[in-house]
C-alpha positions as CSV (number, residue, x, y, z in Angstrom):
1,M,37.1,19.6,-9.0
2,K,33.8,20.6,-10.4
3,L,33.6,22.2,-13.8
4,Q,33.1,26.0,-13.6
5,I,30.9,27.5,-16.2
6,L,31.6,31.0,-17.7
7,F,29.4,32.5,-20.4
8,L,31.3,34.9,-22.6
9,Y,28.7,37.4,-23.9
10,L,31.1,39.9,-25.6
11,S,31.8,38.8,-29.2
12,V,34.9,41.0,-29.6
13,A,37.2,40.2,-26.7
14,N,36.9,38.6,-23.2
15,A,39.9,38.7,-20.9
16,F,39.9,37.0,-17.5
17,Y,42.0,34.9,-15.2
18,F,41.5,31.9,-12.9
19,Y,43.4,29.7,-10.5
20,I,44.0,25.9,-10.7
21,L,45.6,23.6,-8.2
22,G,48.2,21.2,-9.6
23,G,47.0,19.5,-12.8
24,D,43.3,20.0,-12.3
25,R,41.2,20.8,-15.4
26,K,38.9,23.8,-15.7
27,C,36.4,24.3,-18.5
28,F,34.3,27.1,-19.9
29,Y,31.3,26.9,-22.2
30,K,30.6,29.0,-25.2
31,E,27.8,28.9,-27.8
32,L,29.4,29.3,-31.2
33,S,27.7,29.5,-34.6
34,Q,29.0,27.7,-37.6
35,G,32.1,29.3,-39.2
36,T,32.9,31.4,-36.1
37,L,36.6,31.8,-35.4
38,L,37.7,31.6,-31.7
39,L,41.1,33.0,-30.9
40,G,42.5,32.4,-27.5
41,K,45.6,33.8,-25.9
42,Y,46.8,32.5,-22.6
43,N,49.6,32.9,-20.0
44,V,50.3,30.4,-17.2
45,E,52.1,31.4,-14.0
46,A,53.1,29.3,-11.0
47,F,52.9,30.3,-7.4
48,D,56.3,30.7,-5.7
49,P,55.9,30.3,-1.9
50,Q,59.3,31.9,-1.2
51,L,58.3,35.0,-3.1
52,N,54.6,34.6,-2.1
53,Q,53.6,35.6,-5.6
54,F,53.0,34.1,-9.1
55,K,55.8,34.1,-11.5
56,Q,56.5,32.9,-15.0
57,A,57.9,29.3,-15.2
58,A,60.2,27.8,-17.7
59,S,58.8,25.8,-20.6
60,N,60.4,22.6,-19.3
61,E,58.7,23.1,-15.9
62,L,55.2,24.2,-16.8
63,G,52.9,23.7,-19.8
64,I,49.3,23.5,-20.6
65,I,46.8,21.2,-22.4
66,I,44.0,22.9,-24.3
67,D,40.9,21.0,-25.4
68,V,37.8,22.1,-27.3
69,E,34.9,19.7,-27.3
70,E,31.5,19.8,-29.1
71,V,29.0,19.4,-26.2
72,F,26.1,19.1,-28.7
73,D,27.9,16.1,-30.4
74,D,28.5,13.8,-27.5
75,N,31.5,15.8,-26.3
76,H,33.4,15.2,-29.5
77,R,36.9,16.6,-29.2
78,V,37.9,18.9,-32.0
79,V,41.0,20.5,-30.5
80,H,43.8,18.9,-28.4
81,Q,46.8,21.1,-28.1
82,K,49.8,21.0,-25.8
83,G,51.6,24.3,-25.4
84,S,54.2,26.3,-23.5
85,P,53.3,28.5,-20.5
86,T,52.5,31.4,-22.9
87,G,50.9,31.1,-26.3
88,E,47.7,31.1,-28.3
89,F,45.3,28.8,-30.1
90,T,42.6,29.2,-32.8
91,F,39.5,27.2,-33.6
92,T,36.8,27.5,-36.2
93,A,33.4,26.1,-35.3
94,I,32.5,23.4,-37.8
95,D,28.8,23.3,-36.6
96,S,26.7,25.5,-34.5
97,G,26.2,24.6,-30.9
98,E,27.7,24.7,-27.4
99,H,31.4,24.2,-27.1
100,R,33.5,23.4,-24.0
101,I,36.9,25.0,-23.8
102,C,39.2,23.3,-21.2
103,F,42.6,24.2,-19.7
104,Q,44.8,21.8,-17.8
105,P,48.2,22.9,-16.6
106,Q,51.0,20.3,-16.8
107,S,53.7,20.7,-14.1
108,Q,56.9,18.8,-13.3
109,G,59.2,18.8,-10.3
110,W,58.3,21.1,-7.5
111,L,55.5,22.6,-9.6
112,A,53.5,19.3,-9.8
113,K,51.1,20.2,-7.0
114,T,51.5,24.0,-6.9
115,K,48.8,26.6,-7.5
116,T,48.8,28.2,-11.0
117,K,47.3,31.3,-12.4
118,V,45.9,31.1,-16.0
119,T,45.2,34.4,-17.8
120,V,43.0,34.0,-20.9
121,D,42.0,36.4,-23.6
122,F,39.2,35.3,-26.0
123,E,38.4,36.9,-29.3
124,I,35.4,35.7,-31.2
125,G,34.4,36.8,-34.7
126,D,34.6,36.2,-38.4
127,P,37.7,34.4,-39.7
128,E,38.4,37.2,-42.1
129,T,38.6,39.8,-39.3
130,L,40.6,37.7,-36.8
131,D,44.1,36.6,-37.7
132,S,46.2,34.8,-35.0
133,K,49.3,36.9,-35.7
134,K,47.5,40.0,-37.1
135,T,50.1,40.0,-40.0
136,E,47.6,39.8,-42.8
137,H,45.4,42.4,-41.0
138,V,48.4,44.8,-40.7
139,Q,49.4,44.2,-44.3
140,S,45.8,44.8,-45.4
141,L,45.6,48.1,-43.4
142,T,49.0,49.2,-44.9
143,G,47.7,48.4,-48.4
144,K,44.5,50.3,-47.7
145,V,46.5,53.3,-46.5
146,K,48.7,53.3,-49.6
147,A,45.6,52.9,-51.8
148,L,43.9,55.9,-50.0
149,N,47.1,58.0,-50.4
150,K,47.1,57.2,-54.1
151,K,43.5,58.1,-54.4
152,I,44.2,61.4,-52.6
153,L,47.0,62.2,-55.0
154,D,44.7,61.3,-58.0
155,I,42.0,63.5,-56.6
156,R,44.4,66.4,-56.1
157,R,45.6,66.0,-59.7
158,E,42.0,65.9,-60.9
159,Q,41.3,69.1,-58.9
160,E,44.3,70.9,-60.4
161,L,43.2,69.8,-63.9
162,T,39.7,70.9,-63.2
163,R,40.9,74.3,-62.0
164,E,43.0,74.7,-65.1
165,R,40.1,73.8,-67.3
166,E,37.8,76.2,-65.4
167,S,40.4,79.0,-65.7
168,K,40.7,78.4,-69.5
169,F,37.0,78.2,-69.9
170,R,36.5,81.4,-67.9
171,D,39.1,83.2,-70.0
172,Q,37.6,81.9,-73.2
173,S,34.1,82.8,-72.0
174,E,35.1,86.3,-71.1
175,S,36.9,86.7,-74.5
176,T,33.8,85.5,-76.3
177,N,31.5,87.7,-74.3
178,S,33.7,90.7,-75.1
179,K,33.7,89.9,-78.8
180,V,29.9,89.5,-78.8
181,V,29.5,92.9,-77.1
182,N,31.9,94.6,-79.5
183,W,30.1,93.0,-82.5
184,S,26.8,94.2,-81.2
185,I,28.1,97.7,-80.9
186,I,29.5,97.6,-84.4
187,Q,26.1,96.3,-85.7
188,L,24.3,99.1,-83.9
189,V,26.7,101.7,-85.3
190,V,26.3,100.4,-88.8
191,L,22.5,100.1,-88.5
192,G,22.3,103.7,-87.2
193,A,24.6,105.0,-90.0
194,T,22.5,103.1,-92.5
195,C,19.3,104.6,-91.2
196,I,20.7,108.2,-91.3
197,W,21.9,107.7,-94.8
198,Q,18.6,106.3,-95.9
199,L,16.7,109.2,-94.3
200,K,19.0,111.8,-96.0
201,H,18.6,110.0,-99.4
202,L,14.8,109.9,-99.1
203,R,14.7,113.6,-98.1
204,S,16.9,114.5,-101.1
205,F,14.6,112.4,-103.3
206,F,11.5,114.1,-102.0
207,V,13.0,117.5,-102.5
208,K,13.9,116.8,-106.1
209,Q,10.4,115.5,-106.7
210,K,9.0,118.6,-105.0
211,I,7.1,116.5,-102.6
212,V,8.5,118.2,-99.6
């Protein structure tokens, strides 16, 4: 069977399915840059003529071989994995260039020449952002949520402390302003009394001296 080419343009996720007769091999091509992580999840189903539909087969009846080859390096094989009907595989591109990803179902017994349906979901991205079991990613998100909650609590405590400080500063400021106003009034009263006393004293002095 001729190789069928499929270009996967989306860098986040690419889900599709295809059919294979017996143990034929079907390949797809993808241009990957150095350090790019490719995560593939697959599911293989066999056609049951009695039910006239595809169904999941047992692991001892149906499997799959997955190969990843570097087309740019004389088809050098970098991944050769045998798996159960359902599973996943990961691959990190060592060099930049075109890679060939091939699937070949392995059947036994009555499934040896039957038609199979292979569903594939590709995810392509940075190794730090794609984890095959998503465990580290979930733990990281949980840690980030806890850290954010802690920051929120710290911010709330800071806000409460700031409000308390502002309240104390406002009370102190109002008390200081009140004291300043009272002191100014006292100064004006003393100054006025002093002026009146001086005027009376000067008038008495002028009267004695017969100036006035």
